[in-house]
C-alpha positions as CSV (number, residue, x, y, z in Angstrom):
1,M,-138.1,-15.1,85.3
2,Q,-139.2,-18.5,86.4
3,V,-138.4,-19.7,89.9
4,I,-137.8,-23.4,90.6
5,D,-137.2,-25.2,93.9
6,L,-133.8,-27.0,93.4
7,Q,-135.2,-30.2,94.9
8,H,-137.7,-30.4,92.0
9,S,-135.2,-29.4,89.3
10,T,-133.6,-32.9,89.0
11,Q,-137.0,-34.4,88.2
12,D,-137.4,-32.6,84.9
13,L,-134.0,-31.2,83.8
14,D,-134.9,-31.4,80.1
15,G,-138.1,-29.4,80.8
16,I,-136.2,-26.8,82.8
17,L,-133.6,-26.4,80.1
18,N,-136.3,-25.9,77.5
19,Q,-137.8,-23.2,79.7
20,V,-134.5,-21.5,80.1
21,Q,-134.1,-21.5,76.3
22,K,-137.5,-19.8,76.0
23,Q,-137.2,-17.3,78.9
24,D,-133.4,-16.7,78.9
25,T,-133.0,-17.2,82.6
26,T,-134.4,-19.3,85.4
27,L,-133.9,-18.8,89.2
28,L,-133.1,-22.0,91.1
29,V,-133.6,-21.9,94.9
30,N,-132.1,-24.6,97.2
31,A,-133.5,-25.8,100.5
32,V,-131.9,-23.1,102.6
33,G,-133.0,-20.3,100.3
34,E,-129.8,-19.7,98.3
35,E,-130.5,-18.6,94.8
36,F,-128.7,-19.6,91.5
37,V,-129.3,-18.2,88.0
38,L,-129.5,-20.7,85.2
39,M,-129.2,-19.1,81.7
40,S,-128.5,-20.2,78.2
41,K,-125.0,-19.8,76.7
42,K,-126.4,-17.2,74.3
43,E,-127.7,-15.1,77.2
44,W,-124.3,-15.5,79.1
45,D,-122.4,-14.4,76.0
46,S,-124.7,-11.4,75.7
47,W,-124.0,-10.3,79.3
48,Q,-120.3,-10.8,78.8
49,E,-120.3,-8.6,75.7
50,T,-122.3,-5.9,77.6
51,L,-119.9,-6.0,80.5
52,Y,-116.9,-5.7,78.1
53,L,-118.4,-2.8,76.2
54,M,-119.4,-0.9,79.3
55,S,-116.0,-1.5,81.0
56,N,-114.4,1.2,78.8
57,P,-115.6,4.7,80.1
58,V,-115.5,6.3,76.6
59,N,-117.4,3.5,75.0
60,A,-119.9,3.4,77.9
61,A,-120.5,7.2,77.4
62,R,-121.2,6.6,73.7
63,V,-123.6,3.8,74.4
64,R,-125.5,5.9,77.0
65,E,-125.6,8.8,74.5
66,G,-127.0,6.5,71.8
67,I,-129.7,5.3,74.2
68,R,-130.5,8.9,75.1
69,Q,-130.9,9.8,71.4
70,I,-133.1,6.8,70.8
71,K,-135.4,7.7,73.7
72,A,-135.5,11.3,72.6
73,G,-136.5,10.3,69.0
74,Q,-133.3,11.8,67.6
75,T,-132.5,8.9,65.3
76,I,-132.8,8.3,61.6
77,E,-133.4,4.8,60.2
78,K,-131.5,3.9,57.1
79,K,-131.2,0.7,55.1
80,L,-127.7,-0.9,55.0
81,H,-127.3,-0.1,51.3
82,E,-127.9,3.6,52.0
83,L,-124.8,3.9,54.2
């Protein structure tokens, strides 16, 4: 994550937005040390979807179980037409 002093952010806003697009998020810090996260709409939507999926305890348990299976190598890869 790139960190940018907020005082310098107004000088090259286009450059900062291009950087956010490449890195997903950028941390902006103002003169008193307060921090703000700048992210693309795509990244924001991704976080919102994750929060929604994990807000349901049953669904969250399924997601965690799937992650556990992937890490344990207990998955089988199939092509879409094989399903």
